N, C-alpha and C positions, 0 to 999 in steps of 0.2 A: 805345470799348467794343463797337462793331458787329463788329470783326473780332477781337475778346477770346477765348479760348477759355475754355468755359464747360462745368460739370461738376455732375451733380444726382445727389446721394445720396437712395436711397429706404429707409426704414426701413417696411415694411408688416407690419403684425401683425393679430392678428384683430378688433381694437376700433380701430385708427386708422392711418393711413398720414400718416409724416411725411416732410417733404421737407427739402432742404437746397441752394441753389445754390451755387457757389463760382467763382472763378478759378483761372486757372493758379498763381497764388500762394498758393491757399489761405484768401482771404480770403471772408467768408462774405457774400453779396450780399443774400439772401433766404432767410425759413423760413415753412414752412406747414403744415397737419396737413389730412387729409381723413379717410373713412371707414375703416373695416377693409379690408385689403388682403391678407387670407387667401387662397390660390389655391383652396382647397376651396369657396369662394364664387362661382365660375366663373370665366373670363378676361375676358369682358365687364364684369363689377363690377370685378372687380382694378383693369383697364387702365382704368377709369373714373375710379377713384378715385386710381391713379397721376397722370395727365394733369391731375385736378381741383389737387392738391395743388402739381403741378408749375406749372401754370397761376398757382395763388395764390402760390408762392414767387416767380414772373417779377414778379408784380404789384408785390410786396414790394420787388423789387430796381428798380423803376422800367423796366420792359420789358414787352412785350404777347406774346401767343401767338405772335407771326410768328417768335418766338425759340425755339420748342421745338424746332426742326430742328437749331439749333445745340448742342443739352444733350446732352453726351458721360454717359449714364444709367448709376449702377449701382444693381441693383436688388437689397436683399434682402428676402426674402419669405417668410411663414410659409405652411407647407404645400408647399414644393418640396423634402421629401425623399422626395416620392412621386415615380418617373421619369413616370408621366401627365401629371402636373403640369408637370413640367421640358420636357416634349415641347410640351405646350400652350403655354408661354409661350414658348417657341423660337418656336416657329411662328406667334404672335398679330402681326399688323402693328401698328405703332409710328410716333409722330412725330418719333422723336428722331435726331440725328445717329448715334448708335451706343448699342447696349445690352449691359449684360451682367447674368447674375443669380446667385444665390447662394441659401442658405437665409438667413432673418434671423439665424440664430446665429452662422452663417461671417462676417456683415458685421459681427454684436456684437463675435466673436472678434478682426476685424482691427482694428477701431476702439480694443477695450479694452486692446490692447497696441501700439498706431501702427502695425501691419504687422509687429512680432516675433513671435518664436517666444511661445505661452502656450495658455491656455485658459480655457473660461468656464463656468460652468453659470449658466443662467437658472433660476431658481427661483421663482415665482410663481403664477398660476392653474395653469399647467400648468409643465413641467421639461421642460429639453435641454441637454443637455452638448456642447462642441465644443472640438477642440484643432487648432492648426494647428502644426506642428513640422518644419522645413525645408521640404521638398516635399510634403509626406505630411499629410493630414489625417484627423481620427477624430470621428463624430460619434457620440452616445449619445442614446438615449432621445427623447424628442420626439415618440412615435407617437401623440401622441393620449389624451385624458381616458380614452375607452371601456377602453383597452385597455395602457398605458403611463403614465408620468409619478407614478408612485407615490409620490413625496414633494412632490409639489406641492399647491397651496392646495386646489383644486378635490377631489383625492382625501383631501384630512385633512377636508373637510368633509363630505364623503358618507360617509367611515367614521364620524363624529359621528353622522349621521342613523342609517346602519344600527345602531349601538351603541346611540342611545336607542332604536330599534324592539326591538332583542334583549330591552332594559331592561323596556320595554312588556309583552312579553310573557313575561316572567319568565325569559326565558335568558340573561341577563347581569345582574349588580349596577347598582341604580339609583345614580347619582351625582347632584351638582347639576350637572355636565353636559346628562347625559343629560335630567333634568327641563326645563333651561333648553329643551335642542334641543325636546322634545315640548310644550313652553310654546309655541313661535313655528307649532306645528301644531294650536294648541287641543286638544293632549292628544291628538290625534285620528288612527289612524293613517291613516284614508282619505285625510285631509288630505296626510300623505305623498306618499301612494300619486297623488295629484292633479300634485301638484308634479313628483313625478318623470317623468309625462307630458311634458312640457315644457320641464323643468331645463335649461338649459347649464350649461358647466363654471364660467363667473362665479357664477350662482346657488348652486351649491354650494360653491364657494370664499366666499363671502358668510357661511358658517359656521365659516370657520376663525378668526377673530378670537375667537371664544368659545371654541375649543379652545384657543388659547395663553393667554387669561386664566384658564381652569379651571387649566391643568396649573401655573400661577405661584402658584395656590393648593392644589397638592398634590393636585388630582382625579385618582383612580386611574386611569379612562377615557381622559380626557385625555393622562395621560403615557403612557399604551400606544400612541396614536394616534401621538403626534410621534414617540416613539421608532422608529416602523415606517417614518414618512416620513425622520429624519435618516438611519436606516441605508440607505434605498435612495440618498437624494442621497449620503451617504459611497461605497457602492458606484460610485456614478459618477464621485465625484474622485477615488479611488484607480485607475481604469480609464484616467481619463484621465493621472494622474500616470505608469501602468508605460508608456504611451506614450510621456514625453518632454518632460512639461510642468512645467516646473521652476516655472512660474509662472502663478495660477489665480485668476481673478478671479469672484466670486460678485454675480448681477446678479437684479433685479426681488425683487419687494414682499415676499419671505419672505427675502432675500439676510441680513439682519443677523440675524434669528433662526437661521437654520441656521449663519452664521459661528459664533456663540457656543457652538454644541452640537458641534463638530468636534475631534476630538481634535488633540493638538500637531503632530504631525508634518502633518496637512493646514493646520493654521491657520498654521504658519509659509511656508507658500507661497503665500497668497492677500497679493492686493495691489488696490490700487484701480485703477478702469477709469481709462484717460488719456484715452480720449474716447468718443465713443457710435457706435451703428450707423450713424448716415449719413454719419459720419468714414470707418466703413470700409468702405461703399458707394462712397463717391467715391475712397480707396485705391484698390478694385479696378476700377473703372474708368479710373482712369487707369494701372494695371497691365496691363489688358487694352489698352491703347492704345500702350503700350512694345512688348508683344508683337505685336500686329499690325503696328507700323510696319516 
């Protein structure tokens, strides 16, 4: 086992970093999870979590940290669409035998279609579309809650709060949803302002289930909010299709909700993921090794 070629696949998201170690045959030797690894958290933090997850995975595989230098690592990281983050990642010292980077959406797409052509739309707290067709790739959205990700759970939750405030001020119709949301803030707009001062995307996303529950009961405000999200995600899916992707996988916490609302031409292209993003990161590491040979 000492001379066995080892590969590390990392799926680094905003809330957790997942690691998997496999041998050349693809047998899973160990897996582990550590804290968030979005590059916007800072490279010291990100690589600390990556190494921590890799170390735990080695332990699960019956090995110790002396084998970190034997790992050929593929890293799929949130935050890498930004060029400044890619430059920082490439320049950062690491303990691995080799290393390659991509966005977490790219490795998720590789994994979902097992390296074949295809596309994904990740729709959860945030959104991000990714297509790989031949030697071409396309990424759509995923620029962050503040300026992008219109079809995401975070934006749905924020829209619910905005609508509730409008209704409270008599600028929109009150519905069961707006009353529920205001109730979460003691019917006090000042509590919403205090919430917004420190709220993160996941905090807004926590209101998303209320919106879907209300829509299922015919709530008009909820219906409008969800329709905006569906149309935003449909635009991304049509863009991926126009790029040449003939099969698309929806991923993330809102995947089923969105899949059920897609028109027939898109629904017919939806397929289940074959593998996860860690598998995709390992495929990427192997591809890099073959290219470099």
